[in-house]
N, C-alpha and C positions, 0 to 999 in steps of 0.2 A: 408110907404114910403120903396121901395127897394133898398136895398144897392147890388152893384155890387162891386168886387174887381177890376174889368178893366182886359184888354188881357194878358197887361205887367206880372201883381204880377200870375195872373190862368198861365200862361207859368214858372214862377219862382217856383211856388207854386208845381205844377204837377210835375216839374221834383227835386226836392227835396224830393217827396213821392216816386215817381213810381223809381226814380236812385238808391237811397242807398237800397232799398227793394229788388230790382233785383241782386243790389252788395251782399247784404245778402244773396239771396238764393243761386246765383252761388259758394260764399262762399264755402257754407257748401258742395256741391257738391268738390269742388277745394280738401279742407281740407282733406275731407275724401276719395279722391283720394291721396294725400300726404301718410297718413298714411299707407295706404297698398305697395305704393310704387309705384302709376300709374304718370308714365310722364304727366303734362300738357303744350301741344301744345299753346294754344289759351285760353287768359282769356277776354271775350269780352261785355262791356254793351251796347247795342244796335247791331242794325243789318245795314249791307252792311257799306257804304264806308265809312273807316277810319278815324275820324278825327284828331285824335292825338293818340299817345301811346309810348311806351317800353317795351325792352326786358330783363327781370332779368336775375341775375347769373343762376338759372335753367333751362335756355329757353324756359322760355312761354315769349308767348305774350301779354301783356298787353293794353288792348284798349278800346277807345270812339269811336263808331261808330253811324252812324246822325241817326238813327232809333231807338229812344230810348223807343222801349215797349220791350223790354225781353234782352234777355243776354243767352250766354251760356259757357262751358268749352267743349275744345276740346280735348280731351287725346289722346295720343300716340296711334296709333294703330284704335283707331274710327273711320273705314272708311266705315262705313253704317250707314242709320238709325236706324236701330234695334238696333245696338252696341248690335249684339249677337256673342257671342261663335262658330262663324263659320268660319273655317279658309280660308282666301283667299293664293292666288299666291304670292301677294304684302306681305302681313302678315308674309308668311313662309318663303321670302326672306328674313325677318331681320336678325342683327345679333342675337346669343342665347339671349348675354346681355342685347340689345336694346329691343327684343321682350318680353324679361322677365317684363319691364317695362310698357307693352300693357294694355289697358283697357281687352280686351279679352282673356290676360293671367290668367285674375285672378281668382278665385273660383266662383261661382256662389252666395255663400253667401257675398262675398265680393262686387261685384260689386251689389247686391239690395243694400249694406248698403251705397254704394257712391249714389246711384240715388235717396234713402230714405232722403239720406241727407238736399237735397235742402229746400224740403218742410218742414221737419225737423226743420232747419233754423230758418225759415220763422215762424213756432209757437217759437219755443225757442228766439225769439224775441220779441214777446206780452208775452209772461210769463215774461220776465226781466220786462218788462215795468209795469206790473199790478204786480207785487212784488214789485216797485220801488212805482208804487200809494199805494196801500196797506200800505208800511212802514211809508208813508210818514202822509196819512191823515185815516188810518184804513179802515175796512168793514163792511157796514150796514150789522146789524144781527137783522132788529126788527121780533118779533115774529109774525107769519102768524094767527095774529088772527083781528077778524072783528070789527073796531069803529063803524064805522058808513056805512049807505044803502043809496045811493041816491035814491030819488027817480024816478020813472018812469025808473030807469035802469036796466039794464041786469040781476042785483044781485037780486035787489027784485020780482023781474018775476019769478025767480028761487027759489024762497026762502031763501036764505040767508035771516040772521040774525044777531044786534052786538051780540057780545062775541062766535059766530062760529069761530072756528078753524080751515081753511082750510088744508089737507093733503094733499090732489092730485088734481092736475086738466088736463087734458085730458091723465091721466096716467102716467101722469110725478108726483115724487112725489117733495113737498114742505117742505122745512127745514126754510126759513124764507119769511117775504112779499114782502120782493124784488123780489121772485122766480118768483113771480105770473104776476106782469104786462108784465116780460118778452117773458112769454107762450103767454100771452092774446093780447096782441100788436100786432103779428103780424100773428092774424087770427081773422079779423073782418069777424062778419055777422055766423061764425062758429059756429054750436051746440057742444059743451062740458059737458063731465059728468066732475060732484065735486067730490070729497068727504072732508066731514067735521067734525066733531065731535062739537055735541051741549051738553051742560050740561054731558059732559061721555059719550054720547052715539052715535054712530058713525052714520052716514045717507047720504047716495047718492043724489046728484041732477044735473041738466039738467040747462045748462044755453046758449041763444042765445046771443053771445059776440055783442053788439053795434058798432057801426063804428062811430068814429068821423074823422073828415077830417080833417087834421092840416097845417098851414100854415107857414113857417118859414120868416126871417126877410129877405132871398134872394129870395121870392117868392115860393119854391117850397109845394107843396105841396105831405102830405100822408095820408094814409088812418090806421087809427089806430084802431086798438082792446080796446074793452073799458068795461068793466065789473060793473064799479059805486061801490066801495068799496073804504075804506081809513082804514089807519091804526091809532094803537092810535100812543105816540110818540116815532120818528124816535132813532133806539139806535145805536153808532157806538159804535164801540169794536176796540180796540189797538191790531194789528194781531203780534203775538210772532215773532220773525226771524226765528225761529225754523219752522215757520208754515207758512213763506211765501210763500214757492215753491208750497206746497199743495195747498193754495188759489188763485195764479194766475193759476194754472194748471187748479183747477175746474173753474176760469173763462173763461178759454180761450174756455176749452171745452162747456161751457155754447152755448158761441156763436157759437162754430162750430153744435154744434148738432140744433139750430137756422136756422143755413145756410142749415142743412138737410132739417128742417119742411119745410122751405122758398121753396128750388127744390122741394119739393115732390109737395106744392100746387103750381107751378109754371107746371109740368108736368102732375099732374090731374085736372090743368083746373079750381083749387081754387083761382089762382091768377091771374092775367093777365102779358100777358110775355112783355105787354109795361113796366114792370116796371124793366127789365133786363136793366143793364145800361153798356153801354164801357167807353173806355178808354176817350172820349168827357166828359164823364157826369164825370168820376173820375177827370178830369183836372177841368170843375166847381166848384165840390164840392171840389177840392183841394186848389183853391183861395178862396172860401169863408169861409171853417175852419182857414186857413191864415190870415183873420182880425180880428177872434177871439181870437186870440192871442194862446201863444206856446202851453200849456199844449191842448188843440183842436184839434191840428195842430197832436202833438204826438197820441194824441188818435183817430184820424182818421185815420194815419199811420199807428197804431195796428192795426186798424178792417181793412185795405187793406192789411197788410202783413198774418194775419188769412186767408182773399180772397184767394191770391196768393197760399199758404200752400194748403188749402182747393182744391182750381181747380186743382192744379198741382195733384194732388192725384186722381181724377178722371182717370178711368181706359181706357182714351182717346187714341190711339196711337200718338204720337210725346210727349202727353204731359211725366210727370215723372211717373203717375201711370198708364200709357200704358206698359212703358216697365217694371214697376215692376208686373203684371198683365204676361206679358209673360215670365218673369223671374221664377213665381211662376207656370206657363203652366211646364215650361221647370224642375222645380225643380221635380214634380212630375211624369214625362212624362221619367224620366231621359235623357231627351234630348232637342238639341234647336228647335224651334220651323223651319218647309221647309223656305228657305230663299224667297219661290218664294209667300208664305204664308203670312211672315212678313213687304213684300213689300207691298202686295194690302191692309194690313192693315195700315199702313203708310198712303197709300196713300189717303187710304178712310179717318184716321183721319184727314189728312190734308185737304181734303175738306168741311169735317164736320167745323174745325176749322174756314178756310174762308168764309162759310157758315154764321156760329156762327158770325163773327167779323162785316161782314156785313149787318147783322140783328141787333145788338146790334146800329153798329152807325146811320142806319136810327133810330134806337127807341130814338136816343141820339138827332139825328139832330132835330127829329118830337116833341121832350120835349123841344128843343130852340124856336119852332116856323117855323122853317124854312119854312117848307113843308105849311102850314097856308098862310105865307110871297109869296110863291113862287104862290098858289093858286090864292091870290088875285090879282097880277101881271098881270098874263097869264089870269085872269076873267077881 
């Protein structure tokens, strides 16, 4: 039986996921700007008409707007979409003291840090959550030894045997058994190289990963790669306090690597673009996770935070990564890019982002069965 959280809970859960994460992201920009003495004129959660807000003693307008699909910090002097160090007549007309507190007045390395601080704060949130999880529950560190091989599985066809120690999967080093499903699960149907140690001798094998279609309690279907092996008794170890940051950073890095792999699969056509989801899909899953309890909800929120950090670092104009790319070019050529080139790049970036949003929204509606129902009504 498919359980649904209902529209009110879905909306509330979505706002509880996306609102705080946008706030965290923009807070990274805001505090980095404050450290370097840049005045923030506005801190907005959402776009469009202001629903409510207030102005603090520093002159920053804190506002919540009607469309909660993003946010921004508007720094003093940030007068063009490229946020570049190109003097304008309006900027030059400012009093010297006021001009010194503008974004444009700051050295390149400070502007770079201010822009990078948003995505990095999303990653920091995930790291802190994983630190808390590992502190309470410990961390799974099961040896990468094959205990059993499932009959008829990809592992059996590849020649894996009980007692084999797997050291590498698809070129990625294996430290513990838990690393294996994380690599295999996102590669259904692909042929992967395996490096194993059998009776003390290294051995190279190839496996065509099996495909398993899973359906969760909400009716969502997932194609998952399956190798067909199981470990011995799972081993959970306590993580000493001083190792918590390293373990959490490693976990976050593994998730980012999985995102890079998945994006590469979509680009190369090995994974269907129909699997890409947008705000509507995030809202749906937010509601579903809310019915599973706070722990699952926070972990889902952590995954979305990593996604936000990763996506914002992509070198696409209008995203933080696009700004950072321009700053790196500026650092190499020792001067800002031509304003006309920046304007063209940002217009192109806006068009790309709008097209992508339309595409993932169509995907989301298709996953909800909207187009099928419309076709039935028309037919």
